[in-house]
C-alpha positions in Angstrom: 0.0 0.0 0.0 1.3 3.4 -0.9 0.7 6.7 0.9 0.6 10.1 -0.5 2.8 12.9 0.6 -0.2 14.7 2.1 -1.1 11.7 4.2 2.5 11.4 5.4 2.7 15.0 6.3 -0.6 14.8 8.2 0.6 11.8 10.2 3.8 13.6 11.0 1.9 16.7 12.2 -0.3 14.5 14.5 2.7 12.7 16.0 4.5 16.0 16.6 1.4 17.6 18.3 1.8 18.8 21.9 -0.6 17.3 24.5 -2.7 20.5 24.3 -2.9 20.3 20.5 -3.7 16.6 20.6 -6.6 17.2 23.1 -7.9 19.9 20.8 -7.8 17.6 17.8 -9.5 14.9 19.9 -12.4 17.2 20.8 -12.8 18.3 17.2 -12.9 14.7 16.1 -15.6 13.9 18.7 -17.6 17.0 17.6 -17.3 16.4 13.8 -18.0 12.6 14.0 -16.7 10.1 11.5 -16.5 12.8 8.8 -13.9 14.6 10.9 -11.4 11.7 10.9 -9.7 12.8 7.8 -9.6 16.5 8.5 -8.3 16.2 12.0 -6.0 13.2 11.4 -7.0 12.0 14.8 -8.0 8.3 15.4 -10.2 7.3 18.3 -9.5 4.3 20.5 -10.9 2.7 23.6 -13.5 4.8 25.5 -13.4 7.6 23.0 -14.3 5.2 20.2 -17.2 3.8 22.2 -18.5 7.3 23.0 -18.2 8.2 19.3 -20.1 5.0 18.3 -23.0 5.9 20.7 -23.2 9.4 19.3 -22.9 8.2 15.7 -25.8 5.7 16.2 -28.1 8.5 17.2 -27.0 11.6 15.2 -25.7 10.1 11.9 -28.7 9.9 9.5 -30.2 6.6 8.6 -28.7 4.6 11.5 -30.6 3.2 14.5 -28.9 2.7 17.9 -27.1 -0.6 17.6 -27.6 -0.8 13.8 -25.3 -0.6 10.8 -24.0 2.6 9.4 -26.1 3.5 6.4 -28.8 1.0 7.2 -32.2 2.1 6.0 -34.5 3.5 8.8 -37.6 1.4 9.1 -41.0 2.3 10.6 -40.9 -0.4 13.3 -38.2 -0.8 15.9 -39.4 -3.9 17.7 -36.8 -6.1 16.2 -34.0 -3.8 17.3 -35.0 -3.7 21.0 -32.0 -5.7 22.2 -29.6 -3.4 20.3 -31.4 -0.3 21.7 -31.2 -1.6 25.2 -27.4 -2.1 24.8 -27.2 1.5 23.4 -29.1 2.8 26.4 -26.7 1.0 28.7 -23.7 2.4 26.7 -24.7 6.0 27.0 -25.3 5.7 30.7 -21.8 4.3 31.0 -20.0 7.0 29.0 -22.0 10.2 29.6 -23.3 12.1 32.7 -27.0 11.9 33.6 -27.8 15.3 32.2 -26.3 14.3 28.8 -28.0 10.9 28.9 -31.4 12.6 29.3 -30.8 14.8 26.3 -29.7 11.9 24.2 -32.7 9.8 25.2 -35.1 12.7 24.4 -33.4 13.0 20.9 -33.7 9.3 20.4 -37.4 9.3 21.1 -38.0 12.3 18.8 -35.6 11.3 16.0 -36.0 7.5 15.9 -39.4 6.8 17.2 -38.3 5.0 20.3 -41.5 5.8 22.2 -42.9 2.6 20.7 -40.3 0.6 22.7 -41.2 2.2 26.0 -44.2 -0.1 26.3 -41.7 -2.9 27.1 -40.7 -3.2 30.8 -37.1 -4.1 29.9 -36.7 -0.9 28.0 -38.1 1.2 30.8 -35.7 -0.3 33.3 -32.8 0.7 31.0 -33.6 4.4 30.6 -32.6 7.4 32.8 -35.8 8.7 34.4 -36.6 12.5 33.9 -39.5 14.8 33.4 -39.5 14.4 29.6 -39.6 10.6 29.9 -42.6 10.9 32.2 -44.3 13.1 29.6 -43.7 10.5 26.9 -45.0 7.7 29.1 -48.2 9.7 29.9 -48.7 10.4 26.3 -48.7 6.7 25.5 -51.8 6.3 27.6 -53.9 3.3 26.7 -51.2 2.1 24.3 -49.2 0.9 27.3 -50.0 -2.7 28.1 -50.8 -3.8 31.7 -47.5 -5.6 32.0 -45.7 -2.3 31.6 -47.8 -0.1 33.8 -46.2 -1.0 37.2 -42.8 -0.4 35.8 -44.0 2.9 34.3 -45.4 3.9 37.7 -42.1 3.1 39.3 -40.3 5.3 36.8 -42.8 8.2 37.3 -42.6 7.8 41.1 -38.8 8.2 41.0 -39.0 11.4 39.1 -41.8 12.8 41.3 -39.9 12.0 44.5 -36.8 13.7 43.1 -38.8 16.8 42.3 -40.5 16.8 45.7 -37.1 16.6 47.5 -35.9 19.5 45.4 -39.0 21.7 45.7 -41.2 20.9 48.7 -39.3 22.3 51.6 -38.6 25.7 50.0 -42.2 25.9 48.7 -43.7 25.3 52.2 -41.3 27.7 53.9 -41.9 30.5 51.3 -45.7 30.2 51.3 -46.0 29.8 55.1 -44.2 33.1 55.5 -46.4 34.7 52.9 -49.6 33.4 54.6 -48.4 34.7 58.0 -47.6 38.1 56.6 -51.0 38.2 54.8 -52.8 37.2 58.0 -51.0 39.8 60.1 -51.8 42.5 57.5 -55.5 41.9 57.9 -57.8 43.3 60.6 -57.9 40.8 63.5 -60.7 40.4 65.9 -60.2 42.0 69.3 -59.4 38.7 71.1 -56.8 37.9 68.4 -54.8 41.1 68.6 -51.1 40.7 69.5 -50.8 43.9 71.6 -47.0 43.6 72.1 -46.3 43.6 68.3 -49.1 46.1 67.7 -47.6 48.7 70.1 -44.1 48.2 68.8 -45.4 48.6 65.2 -47.2 51.9 66.1 -44.6 53.6 68.3 -44.2 56.3 65.6 -47.8 57.3 66.5 -47.0 58.1 70.1 -48.8 61.2 71.3 -48.0 63.0 74.6 -51.0 63.6 76.9 -51.6 67.3 77.7 -51.1 68.3 81.3 -49.4 65.0 82.2 -45.6 65.3 81.9 -44.0 62.1 80.7 -47.3 60.5 79.9 -48.6 59.7 76.5 -50.5 57.1 74.4 -49.9 55.1 71.2 -52.5 55.4 68.5 -52.7 51.9 66.9 -53.3 52.7 63.2 -52.5 49.1 62.3 -53.5 46.1 64.3 -51.5 42.9 64.2 -53.0 39.6 65.1 -51.7 36.2 66.1 -51.4 35.1 62.5 -48.8 32.3 63.2 -51.1 30.4 65.6 -54.1 30.5 63.3 -54.2 27.2 61.5 -57.5 27.7 59.6 -57.6 27.8 55.8 -56.5 31.3 54.8 -56.3 31.0 51.0 -57.9 29.0 48.3 -55.6 28.0 45.4 -56.9 26.6 42.0 -54.3 25.2 39.6 -55.9 25.1 36.1 -53.5 23.1 33.9 -53.5 22.6 30.1 -52.8 19.0 29.4 -52.3 19.3 25.6 -49.2 17.5 24.3 -46.9 20.6 24.3 -47.5 21.1 28.1 -46.2 17.7 29.3 -43.4 19.1 31.5 -45.7 21.7 33.0 -48.3 19.0 33.9 -45.6 17.0 35.7 -44.4 20.0 37.8 -47.9 21.2 38.4 -48.9 17.8 39.8 -46.0 17.9 42.2 -46.7 21.4 43.3 -50.4 20.6 43.7 -49.5 17.8 46.1 -47.2 20.1 48.1 -49.7 22.9 48.4 -52.5 20.4 49.3 -50.3 19.2 52.2 -50.5 22.7 53.8 -53.4 23.0 56.1 -53.7 26.8 55.6 -54.3 26.3 51.9 -57.3 24.7 50.2 -55.9 23.5 46.9 -57.8 22.4 43.8 -56.2 20.8 40.7 -58.0 21.0 37.4 -56.6 19.6 34.2 -58.2 20.2 30.8 -58.0 19.7 27.0 -61.4 19.9 25.4 -62.8 18.3 28.5 -62.3 19.3 32.2 -61.2 16.9 34.9 -61.0 17.7 38.6 -58.2 15.7 40.2 -58.3 17.3 43.6 -59.3 14.1 45.4 -56.0 12.5 44.1 -53.7 15.2 45.3 -52.3 13.1 48.2 -50.3 11.2 45.5 -49.0 13.1 42.5 -48.3 9.8 40.7 -52.1 9.1 40.7 -52.6 12.6 39.5 -50.3 12.1 36.6 -51.9 8.8 35.6 -55.2 10.6 35.7 -54.2 13.0 33.0 -54.5 12.5 29.3 -51.8 14.3 27.3 -52.3 15.2 23.7 -55.9 16.5 23.2 -57.3 19.8 22.0 -57.7 22.9 24.2 -60.8 24.6 25.6 -59.5 27.1 28.1 -62.9 28.9 28.3 -64.6 25.8 29.5 -61.9 25.1 32.1 -62.1 28.7 33.4 -65.9 28.4 33.6 -65.5 25.3 35.8 -62.9 27.0 38.1 -65.1 30.1 38.3 -68.0 27.9 39.5 -65.8 26.6 42.4 -64.8 30.0 43.8 -66.6 30.9 47.1 -64.2 33.5 48.5 -62.9 35.6 45.6 -60.8 38.0 47.8 -59.0 35.0 49.3 -58.5 33.0 46.1 -55.6 32.6 43.7 -56.2 31.0 40.3 -53.1 29.9 38.4 -53.8 29.2 34.7 -50.9 27.1 33.2 -51.4 27.1 29.4 -49.7 28.2 26.1 -53.1 30.0 25.5 -53.7 28.4 22.1 -57.5 28.4 22.6 -59.8 26.1 20.7 -62.9 27.2 22.5 -64.7 30.6 22.6 -61.9 33.1 22.7 -63.7 36.3 23.8 -65.4 34.4 26.6 -62.1 33.1 27.9 -60.7 36.6 28.3 -64.1 37.7 29.7 -64.0 35.1 32.4 -60.5 36.0 33.5 -61.7 39.7 33.6 -64.7 38.7 35.7 -62.5 36.8 38.2 -60.1 39.7 38.5 -63.0 42.1 39.1 -64.4 40.0 41.9 -61.1 40.1 43.7 -59.4 36.9 42.6 -55.6 36.9 42.1 -55.3 35.6 38.6 -51.9 34.3 37.5 -51.1 33.1 33.9 -48.1 30.9 33.3 -47.2 30.0 29.7 -45.2 27.1 31.1 -44.1 25.7 34.4 -40.8 24.1 33.4 -37.1 24.6 32.9 -37.4 24.5 29.1 -37.8 28.2 28.4 -40.8 30.0 26.8 -42.9 27.8 24.5 -44.8 28.8 21.4 -47.9 30.6 22.7 -50.7 32.8 21.5 -49.4 36.3 21.8 -52.8 38.0 21.3 -54.3 36.2 24.2 -51.2 36.9 26.4 -51.5 40.6 25.6 -55.2 40.6 26.4 -54.6 38.9 29.8 -51.7 41.3 30.5 -54.0 44.2 29.9 -56.2 42.8 32.7 -53.3 42.8 35.1 -52.6 39.1 34.7 -49.3 39.1 32.7 -48.5 35.8 31.0 -44.9 34.6 31.5 -42.9 31.4 31.7 -42.1 30.3 35.2 -39.4 27.8 36.3 -40.1 25.4 39.1 -37.6 27.2 41.3 -39.4 30.6 40.8 -42.9 29.2 41.4 -42.9 29.5 45.2 -42.0 33.2 44.9 -44.8 33.8 42.3 -47.3 32.1 44.6 -46.1 34.1 47.7 -46.5 37.4 45.8 -50.0 36.4 44.7 -51.0 35.4 48.2 -49.7 38.8 49.5 -51.3 40.7 46.6 -48.1 42.3 45.6 -46.5 42.6 42.1 -45.4 39.2 40.6 -41.7 38.5 40.2 -41.8 38.3 36.4 -38.5 37.2 34.9 -37.2 39.4 32.1 -36.6 36.5 29.7 -40.1 35.1 30.1 -42.2 38.1 29.1 
């Protein structure tokens, strides 16, 4: 075999490369894939070659995980399940969990792997995350009974991880907001905390005429024992769009609904909707049951959902309604905005979230977002970490902490 002068020179340059240059060539080779082998002159071996193979199987056109390069993509993937299972094991070996989740999501979208998630063996091989939960829920009745228990275990792991991350901070933030809200109201005489009331009104001290050194405090603001009052102080209604594009929001809303329902000072209702409306409040003690009670992928009738929520409001001044939707309305548009306006006028705190997720702002109906914003209910995307602050602001009836990037 003969080699050209160019090949010889390329090989010499590679051999003479410093460690830093070699690492740079290695990274470019990994980024460019097999097509970069010639341009970088860098061969991959060992772990690098295995990582490159896993990436090539997913991102090089016309090749399925575990299949041959250049193999024609077919509509059914059932026969390739063992190869896919090996590929899922490989990516968990070679990449961190955050990267594995992205690659799994891409595999589901690009290669139609959702069909394989009805097999228990496949579910046991994947890395659980919010997007996987959304995919499982969208499968709905297509999932056989033999897979449902495995699917519930996957969903429960994701839900428990979210609860560990979000529950403590949510309860602490909202408890403080409820206490401040209660102290700001006008307490009954027997509930007045006179020590804090006097200290809060010292600026209103007035000397008594004719009595040197004597005076009185005029209590312009009364403070009650808000922290010891365990009665329900606020009603919260989460109204969640369960159309296919809102999958991550449905997962997070279910977890937050369970957390809010665990607080005795809140009366929490969870309503999910597409073209139909389903009240899942009686399942809030277990967010996994809530999620399996949803039906992702239908149309959208926001007006109908708001009508149902409106019918359940008994204390408007003490109610917070959170509409989580991309606002693509399939029902009566003018009535939807009119219902939101009526709730606002009655004293309800109305919050509109285009998404409750870490994914950024989704596609949404800008005309409806502007109409709600004009009512004083600005529509914005909210991350799960920001949600407790949004709820605290709504409870205290102060301006919402709207992120600049989510307007």
